[in-house]
N, C-alpha and C positions, 0 to 999 in steps of 0.2 A: 317376351322369352311363350315361347310354347307349351310348354310348363304349367301357364297363370292358364292359360286358356284352357287346357282339364280340371288341375286342380284348385285353380283360383288365388291374389294374392296373398291371404293372410293365409294360407297351407301353405307356398312358395315360399314369401316372407322367412314363418318360421324355420323350414328346410332347411334355408342358408342361415340360417343363426345358426341350429346346429350341426351344419356342416360346418360352420366355420369354427365352432366348439372340437371341434375335431381332426380339422386337418386337411379336409374335404373340399377337391377346388371344379371335381370335374362333371363335367349333365348331365352324365353313367354314375354318378353316387345321389347329386341331388334329386336323381329322378326312383335311387335306392330307397331312401330317406322315406320321398312324399310314398312309397309303394306299399311298405311299411311301415307305414303310418308313425311310425319317428318320430315327425315334426308332432307334432298329439299327444306324447308323452310325455314327462318332465322332463328335464336333464339333473341327473344323477350327476352331484356333488363328488367325487372321491374322498372317502374318508381320511382326515389326519392321524397318525398313528405314529409315538413318540419309537423310533428304532432303540432296540433293547440292548443292553450293557451289556457288555461281556467279557470277559479275555481277549480274547481273538479275534478282535477288530485292530485293525490297525489306527494308530493318529495320520496326520501329514507330516506331521514331522515324519516319520516311519519311513515314507518315500525320501524325503530328499536330499 
């Protein structure tokens, strides 16, 4: 791949891993990740927050 010549194999591998995690599958998307140096930034995991419980939330039985 021509990106390996410009950015190096290690950076392209990191960008590919980042792209797969984000659902990016295009050459342009991969190049954008490399240009912005997002391959060198650790990926953040989305926090898992509990849903608030209140009376206006309908359960599954409501929709049956």
